[in-house]
NUVO-826976 format. One record per residue (C-alpha): residue number from 1; z, x, y. Coordinates in Angstrom, 2 decimals. Layout:
residues N
  seq        Z        X        Y
  NUM        Z        X        Y
...
***
This chain:
residues 371
  seq        Z        X        Y
    1   -68.21   -78.53  -143.12
    2   -65.44   -79.36  -145.48
    3   -63.95   -75.86  -145.07
    4   -64.16   -76.07  -141.30
    5   -62.47   -79.46  -141.31
    6   -59.69   -78.23  -143.55
    7   -59.24   -75.17  -141.30
    8   -58.90   -77.38  -138.26
    9   -56.32   -79.46  -140.03
   10   -54.41   -76.42  -141.29
   11   -54.40   -74.58  -137.94
   12   -51.76   -76.72  -136.18
   13   -49.59   -76.56  -139.28
   14   -49.89   -72.78  -139.48
   15   -49.18   -72.43  -135.77
   16   -46.14   -74.62  -136.21
   17   -44.82   -72.39  -139.00
   18   -45.47   -69.28  -136.89
   19   -43.73   -70.75  -133.85
   20   -40.72   -71.73  -135.95
   21   -40.53   -68.23  -137.45
   22   -40.69   -66.59  -134.01
   23   -37.98   -68.87  -132.63
   24   -35.82   -68.18  -135.67
   25   -36.20   -64.42  -135.14
   26   -35.51   -64.63  -131.39
   27   -32.55   -67.04  -131.53
   28   -29.37   -65.53  -132.97
   29   -27.49   -67.66  -135.44
   30   -24.50   -69.54  -134.00
   31   -21.26   -67.56  -133.95
   32   -19.02   -68.37  -136.89
   33   -16.06   -70.62  -136.20
   34   -13.04   -68.84  -134.84
   35   -10.36   -68.12  -137.44
   36    -6.99   -69.79  -136.91
   37    -4.93   -67.73  -134.46
   38    -1.70   -68.84  -136.14
   39    -2.81   -68.21  -139.74
   40    -3.35   -64.48  -139.87
   41    -3.45   -64.16  -143.63
   42    -7.07   -65.27  -143.76
   43   -10.13   -63.06  -143.30
   44   -13.90   -63.41  -143.46
   45   -15.73   -61.52  -146.22
   46   -19.16   -59.88  -145.93
   47   -20.88   -63.17  -146.65
   48   -18.86   -65.00  -143.99
   49   -16.67   -66.90  -146.43
   50   -12.98   -67.25  -145.65
   51   -10.64   -65.50  -148.06
   52    -6.86   -65.18  -148.31
   53    -5.37   -61.87  -147.18
   54    -3.65   -60.41  -150.23
   55    -3.43   -56.75  -149.22
   56    -3.35   -54.43  -146.24
   57    -7.01   -53.67  -146.99
   58    -7.84   -57.36  -146.58
   59    -5.83   -57.52  -143.35
   60    -7.79   -54.63  -141.91
   61   -10.94   -56.75  -142.21
   62    -9.27   -59.47  -140.15
   63    -8.02   -56.86  -137.69
   64   -11.54   -55.52  -137.21
   65   -12.70   -59.03  -136.33
   66    -9.88   -59.30  -133.77
   67   -11.04   -56.09  -132.09
   68   -14.59   -57.41  -131.98
   69   -13.33   -60.58  -130.33
   70   -11.45   -58.58  -127.71
   71   -14.59   -56.62  -126.87
   72   -16.68   -59.80  -126.69
   73   -14.50   -60.75  -123.72
   74   -13.44   -57.38  -122.27
   75   -16.70   -55.53  -122.82
   76   -17.35   -52.78  -125.39
   77   -14.89   -49.92  -125.68
   78   -16.79   -46.80  -124.53
   79   -17.70   -44.08  -126.95
   80   -17.06   -40.37  -126.39
   81   -19.91   -40.13  -123.88
   82   -17.56   -41.49  -121.20
   83   -15.03   -38.75  -121.83
   84   -14.94   -35.76  -119.51
   85   -12.55   -32.94  -118.55
   86    -9.29   -34.38  -117.24
   87    -9.00   -31.90  -114.35
   88    -5.47   -32.92  -113.41
   89    -4.62   -32.33  -109.74
   90    -1.01   -32.26  -108.48
   91    -0.91   -33.87  -105.04
   92     2.83   -33.80  -104.50
   93     5.90   -32.48  -106.30
   94     9.50   -33.65  -105.78
   95    12.68   -32.16  -107.18
   96    14.61   -35.24  -108.32
   97    17.66   -33.41  -109.66
   98    17.44   -33.67  -113.44
   99    13.65   -34.01  -113.44
  100    10.54   -33.21  -111.44
  101     8.34   -36.01  -110.16
  102     4.68   -35.15  -109.67
  103     2.11   -37.37  -108.02
  104    -1.14   -36.50  -109.77
  105    -4.67   -37.66  -110.34
  106    -6.72   -37.14  -113.48
  107   -10.36   -37.79  -114.25
  108   -10.63   -40.58  -116.80
  109   -14.43   -40.82  -116.65
  110   -17.27   -39.22  -114.68
  111   -16.84   -40.34  -111.08
  112   -13.44   -41.92  -111.65
  113   -10.00   -40.43  -110.92
  114    -6.75   -42.20  -111.75
  115    -3.60   -41.81  -109.60
  116    -0.41   -41.47  -111.63
  117     3.15   -40.23  -111.56
  118     4.24   -37.65  -114.11
  119     8.01   -37.30  -114.55
  120     9.19   -34.20  -116.40
  121    12.79   -33.48  -117.43
  122    13.72   -30.03  -116.15
  123    14.68   -29.00  -119.68
  124    11.05   -29.46  -120.66
  125     9.95   -26.91  -118.07
  126    12.10   -24.15  -119.54
  127     9.65   -23.62  -122.41
  128    12.29   -24.47  -125.01
  129    10.72   -27.00  -127.29
  130     8.56   -30.07  -126.78
  131     9.70   -33.45  -125.53
  132     8.59   -36.99  -126.44
  133     6.28   -38.85  -124.08
  134     6.12   -42.49  -122.99
  135     3.36   -44.36  -121.17
  136     5.11   -46.47  -118.50
  137     2.89   -49.30  -117.25
  138     3.81   -51.05  -114.04
  139     4.02   -54.74  -113.15
  140     1.86   -56.44  -110.54
  141     2.53   -55.27  -106.99
  142    -0.27   -55.23  -104.45
  143     1.16   -52.41  -102.36
  144     3.58   -50.38  -104.48
  145     1.73   -50.37  -107.81
  146     2.94   -47.55  -110.06
  147     5.63   -46.51  -107.56
  148     7.68   -49.42  -108.91
  149     8.50   -47.77  -112.24
  150     9.45   -44.30  -110.98
  151    12.26   -45.48  -108.71
  152    10.25   -45.79  -105.49
  153    10.42   -49.59  -105.38
  154    13.19   -51.99  -104.38
  155    14.02   -53.28  -107.89
  156    16.10   -51.11  -110.21
  157    15.09   -53.31  -113.16
  158    11.56   -51.95  -112.88
  159    12.49   -48.23  -112.89
  160    11.95   -47.62  -116.58
  161     9.85   -44.46  -116.11
  162    12.70   -42.95  -114.09
  163    15.38   -43.99  -116.58
  164    13.43   -42.64  -119.53
  165    12.87   -39.30  -117.76
  166    16.62   -39.05  -117.24
  167    16.99   -39.73  -120.96
  168    14.80   -36.74  -121.86
  169    11.29   -38.23  -122.02
  170     8.16   -37.04  -120.28
  171     6.86   -40.23  -118.66
  172     3.40   -40.97  -117.33
  173     2.89   -43.94  -115.00
  174    -0.79   -44.49  -114.17
  175    -1.91   -47.00  -111.57
  176    -3.61   -50.22  -112.65
  177    -7.15   -50.83  -111.35
  178    -7.50   -52.87  -108.16
  179    -3.83   -52.69  -107.22
  180    -2.24   -50.70  -104.40
  181    -4.12   -47.46  -103.67
  182    -6.31   -47.56  -106.78
  183    -9.54   -49.44  -106.02
  184   -12.27   -48.26  -108.40
  185   -15.69   -49.93  -108.22
  186   -15.65   -51.46  -111.70
  187   -19.25   -52.65  -111.65
  188   -20.62   -49.30  -110.45
  189   -18.66   -47.54  -113.20
  190   -20.06   -49.92  -115.81
  191   -16.94   -51.95  -116.64
  192   -17.04   -55.63  -117.51
  193   -13.30   -56.14  -117.10
  194   -10.38   -54.54  -115.32
  195    -8.41   -54.97  -118.54
  196   -10.58   -52.58  -120.54
  197   -10.81   -50.14  -117.62
  198    -7.01   -50.00  -117.64
  199    -7.00   -49.45  -121.41
  200    -9.44   -46.57  -121.00
  201    -7.42   -45.02  -118.17
  202    -4.26   -45.31  -120.29
  203    -5.91   -43.72  -123.31
  204    -7.07   -40.85  -121.14
  205    -3.48   -40.65  -119.91
  206    -2.45   -40.08  -123.53
  207    -5.09   -37.33  -123.67
  208    -3.37   -35.83  -120.64
  209     0.00   -35.89  -122.39
  210    -1.67   -34.32  -125.42
  211    -2.78   -31.46  -123.19
  212     0.67   -30.59  -121.83
  213     2.46   -27.72  -123.60
  214     5.93   -29.25  -123.18
  215     5.04   -32.64  -124.72
  216     5.32   -33.56  -128.40
  217     1.72   -34.52  -129.12
  218     0.27   -37.50  -130.92
  219     3.32   -39.83  -130.99
  220     4.04   -41.88  -127.87
  221     5.77   -45.00  -126.70
  222     4.34   -47.61  -124.35
  223     6.48   -49.85  -122.18
  224     5.72   -52.35  -119.46
  225     6.94   -55.42  -117.62
  226     4.71   -58.41  -116.82
  227     1.23   -56.92  -116.15
  228     2.56   -53.74  -117.72
  229     3.75   -55.74  -120.73
  230     0.34   -56.97  -121.77
  231    -1.31   -53.74  -120.62
  232     0.92   -51.93  -123.13
  233    -0.12   -54.31  -125.92
  234    -3.86   -54.10  -125.15
  235    -3.71   -50.30  -125.04
  236    -1.71   -49.93  -128.24
  237    -4.15   -52.17  -130.16
  238    -6.92   -49.70  -129.30
  239    -4.90   -46.46  -129.71
  240    -2.61   -45.74  -132.64
  241    -1.11   -42.70  -130.96
  242     1.22   -45.30  -129.47
  243     3.88   -45.56  -132.17
  244     6.27   -48.03  -130.49
  245     5.58   -50.83  -127.99
  246     7.87   -52.68  -125.59
  247     6.58   -55.71  -123.70
  248     8.83   -57.50  -121.21
  249     7.58   -60.85  -119.83
  250     4.09   -59.77  -120.80
  251     2.48   -62.62  -122.67
  252     2.22   -66.05  -124.14
  253    -0.68   -67.80  -125.86
  254    -3.80   -68.46  -123.81
  255    -3.37   -72.06  -124.96
  256     0.04   -72.27  -123.28
  257    -0.52   -70.15  -120.17
  258     1.01   -72.05  -117.22
  259     1.13   -75.16  -119.39
  260    -2.64   -75.14  -119.91
  261    -3.35   -75.77  -116.21
  262    -7.19   -75.86  -116.02
  263    -7.17   -74.41  -112.48
  264    -5.89   -71.14  -113.95
  265    -9.25   -70.68  -115.71
  266   -11.42   -70.82  -112.60
  267   -13.07   -67.63  -111.25
  268   -10.56   -65.16  -109.78
  269    -7.60   -67.16  -111.08
  270    -5.07   -66.09  -113.69
  271    -6.60   -64.17  -116.58
  272   -10.08   -64.67  -115.05
  273    -9.53   -62.32  -112.10
  274   -11.76   -59.26  -111.77
  275    -8.82   -57.02  -112.58
  276    -8.39   -58.91  -115.87
  277   -11.21   -60.55  -117.86
  278   -13.75   -62.51  -115.76
  279   -15.63   -63.61  -118.90
  280   -12.73   -65.91  -119.76
  281   -14.05   -68.41  -117.21
  282   -16.64   -69.33  -119.85
  283   -13.83   -70.73  -122.00
  284   -12.45   -73.16  -119.40
  285   -11.91   -76.47  -121.15
  286   -12.14   -74.91  -124.61
  287    -9.36   -72.34  -124.70
  288    -9.05   -72.67  -128.46
  289   -12.41   -70.86  -128.74
  290   -11.26   -67.65  -127.01
  291   -11.96   -65.12  -129.78
  292    -8.53   -63.48  -129.68
  293    -4.99   -64.36  -128.68
  294    -1.62   -62.66  -128.60
  295    -0.71   -63.91  -132.08
  296    -3.46   -61.62  -133.35
  297    -2.79   -58.76  -130.94
  298     0.88   -58.44  -131.87
  299    -0.09   -58.59  -135.55
  300    -2.71   -55.89  -134.89
  301     0.14   -53.55  -133.90
  302     1.73   -53.75  -137.36
  303     3.45   -51.89  -138.85
  304     4.43   -50.15  -135.61
  305     7.78   -51.16  -134.08
  306     7.43   -53.77  -131.33
  307    10.06   -55.25  -129.00
  308     9.15   -58.44  -127.14
  309    11.45   -59.67  -124.39
  310    10.73   -63.30  -123.45
  311    13.34   -64.63  -120.99
  312    14.44   -68.24  -121.24
  313    13.59   -68.91  -117.59
  314    10.35   -66.98  -117.18
  315     8.10   -68.89  -114.79
  316     4.96   -66.99  -115.90
  317     5.08   -67.04  -119.68
  318     6.72   -69.63  -121.95
  319     9.31   -68.27  -124.36
  320     8.59   -71.04  -126.87
  321     4.98   -69.87  -126.98
  322     6.16   -66.30  -127.65
  323     8.19   -67.68  -130.56
  324     5.01   -69.06  -132.11
  325     3.18   -65.78  -131.50
  326     5.94   -63.76  -133.15
  327     6.16   -66.17  -136.10
  328     2.43   -65.76  -136.77
  329     2.51   -61.96  -136.39
  330     5.58   -61.73  -138.63
  331     3.44   -62.63  -141.63
  332     1.51   -59.39  -141.19
  333     4.70   -57.35  -140.77
  334     5.90   -58.87  -144.04
  335     2.58   -57.87  -145.64
  336     3.41   -54.27  -144.68
  337     6.99   -54.82  -145.93
  338     8.27   -53.97  -142.46
  339     9.59   -57.34  -141.20
  340    12.41   -55.77  -139.20
  341    10.02   -53.75  -137.01
  342     8.97   -56.81  -134.98
  343    11.83   -57.87  -132.73
  344    11.92   -60.77  -130.28
  345    14.67   -61.25  -127.67
  346    15.31   -64.13  -125.25
  347    17.51   -62.91  -122.37
  348    19.05   -65.65  -120.23
  349    17.24   -64.73  -117.03
  350    14.04   -65.37  -115.05
  351    10.88   -63.19  -115.06
  352    12.84   -59.94  -115.22
  353    13.59   -56.87  -117.32
  354    17.39   -56.74  -117.33
  355    19.44   -53.73  -118.32
  356    20.40   -54.95  -121.83
  357    16.70   -55.33  -122.71
  358    15.84   -51.93  -121.28
  359    18.66   -50.40  -123.32
  360    17.19   -51.92  -126.49
  361    13.81   -50.50  -125.51
  362    15.16   -46.99  -124.97
  363    17.10   -47.09  -128.25
  364    13.87   -48.09  -130.01
  365    12.07   -45.07  -128.55
  366    14.98   -42.84  -129.55
  367    14.67   -43.97  -133.18
  368    10.90   -43.64  -133.36
  369    10.08   -40.70  -131.08
  370    13.08   -38.39  -131.13
  371    13.26   -35.85  -133.98
***
């Protein structure tokens, strides 16, 4: 009787321990606090303790955490199973005098073809040598899309793919998902954000350049205005074949975007649109918790040369915010002993990519990509 009584008394206690153990196993531990976006010389060690960054090796630990944060929001970067033959198709070819403009499509994933323009200097088609390549990413335009950057739009300040081709570069201008004629079914293809789909399409575009016999392989530039500006940054963070990056009017901190207007963080608004990162709606009202920001992304490009153009009268992105981003990222460039490779300019203009800034961009590519 005594044993039975003790068993009855012990049973609830044992069940309680078992229930607690099961809940502990099923419930993941809370995510660690986000590291300071403005203090990039701190990383988390294997035990989760914060340590000062004293070397490039230490910084790479922080960089890996930044990439994990990006994928928490954008979705996981696919592995090689999503790769497939490119199967480039030329839909149209135009003799543009000093270069040939081809409207093409290429297969970036099974069941998904990307429209793009490929501009080839005629010298490159003679078989005499290989020419540098640049990924030219277009700004937002609901009807023209990638036509903007190859000279088929109304604004000459957006024609950087055309100008670079005339300068001797092979330029590739892929369309951005869900703009103009490019309307992939992101959900059916397994994408959690238009942002990462664009990154994947761009990386496959670099594979396409790698496949062309007249292109100098493995070293490319990326340039873009507005949408193209942050698209260039996102892509370069995930692909180190991009050796120089130019972003015009492409970014400010998530904390400062449109002055922190909370309406910008509602579904299908601002960064939360399907073509960007819908998961960001979960951070409305707590933007400081977003697990990455442009301070970290620009730093993640180090020590590659970067040119940021942040006009003084940009209505989309605040130049003062870009100053803070560049100041934070500069600490990582100094760690690499390459402080001069991060350059920030403030042209006296609105949301635009004026000729003096484009000239700086092209001179940067000349220094980095030309033999």
